[in-house]
C-alpha positions as CSV (number, residue, x, y, z in Angstrom):
1,M,-22.2,1.2,-5.4
2,K,-22.4,2.3,-1.8
3,R,-21.7,6.0,-1.6
4,Y,-20.6,6.3,-5.2
5,K,-22.7,8.5,-7.5
6,S,-21.5,6.9,-10.8
7,T,-19.8,3.9,-12.1
8,Q,-16.9,6.1,-13.3
9,Q,-16.1,6.9,-9.6
10,V,-16.2,3.2,-8.6
11,Q,-13.9,2.3,-11.5
12,R,-11.5,5.1,-10.6
13,F,-11.4,3.9,-7.0
14,L,-10.9,0.2,-7.9
15,A,-8.2,1.0,-10.4
16,I,-6.2,2.5,-7.6
17,H,-7.3,0.2,-4.8
18,D,-6.5,-3.2,-6.4
19,P,-2.7,-2.7,-6.9
20,I,-2.3,-1.3,-3.3
21,A,-4.4,-4.1,-1.8
22,N,-2.5,-6.7,-3.5
23,L,0.7,-5.3,-2.3
24,F,-0.4,-5.7,1.4
25,H,-2.5,-8.9,1.1
26,L,0.1,-11.5,2.3
27,H,-1.0,-15.0,2.8
28,R,0.1,-16.5,6.2
29,D,-0.6,-20.1,5.2
30,H,2.9,-21.3,4.4
31,R,5.1,-18.6,6.0
32,T,6.8,-18.4,9.3
33,A,6.3,-15.5,11.5
34,A,9.7,-14.1,10.6
35,E,9.1,-14.5,6.9
36,Y,5.7,-12.8,7.2
37,R,7.2,-9.9,9.2
38,A,10.0,-9.5,6.5
39,A,7.4,-9.6,3.7
40,R,5.3,-6.8,5.5
41,A,8.3,-4.7,6.0
42,Q,9.2,-5.1,2.3
43,A,5.7,-4.1,1.3
44,F,5.6,-1.0,3.6
45,Q,8.9,0.0,2.2
46,A,7.6,-0.3,-1.3
47,W,4.7,1.9,-0.3
48,V,7.1,4.5,1.2
49,E,8.9,4.7,-2.1
50,V,5.8,4.8,-4.3
51,A,3.8,7.3,-2.1
52,G,6.9,9.4,-1.3
53,A,5.8,9.9,2.4
54,P,6.3,7.6,5.4
55,L,3.5,5.9,7.0
56,A,1.9,7.4,10.1
57,A,2.8,5.5,13.4
């Protein structure tokens, strides 16, 4: 529980973190570089739609 004062804070953070982390965690094992780049672009586009703001460059 590093830097968290209560288990509720940890749970609140993890409830938000897991779906976002899963969106961007792409396995490179069986993908070509072009497929990986396309999947990353799709993940970032989904993030822009969800967050309502473009990512910083």
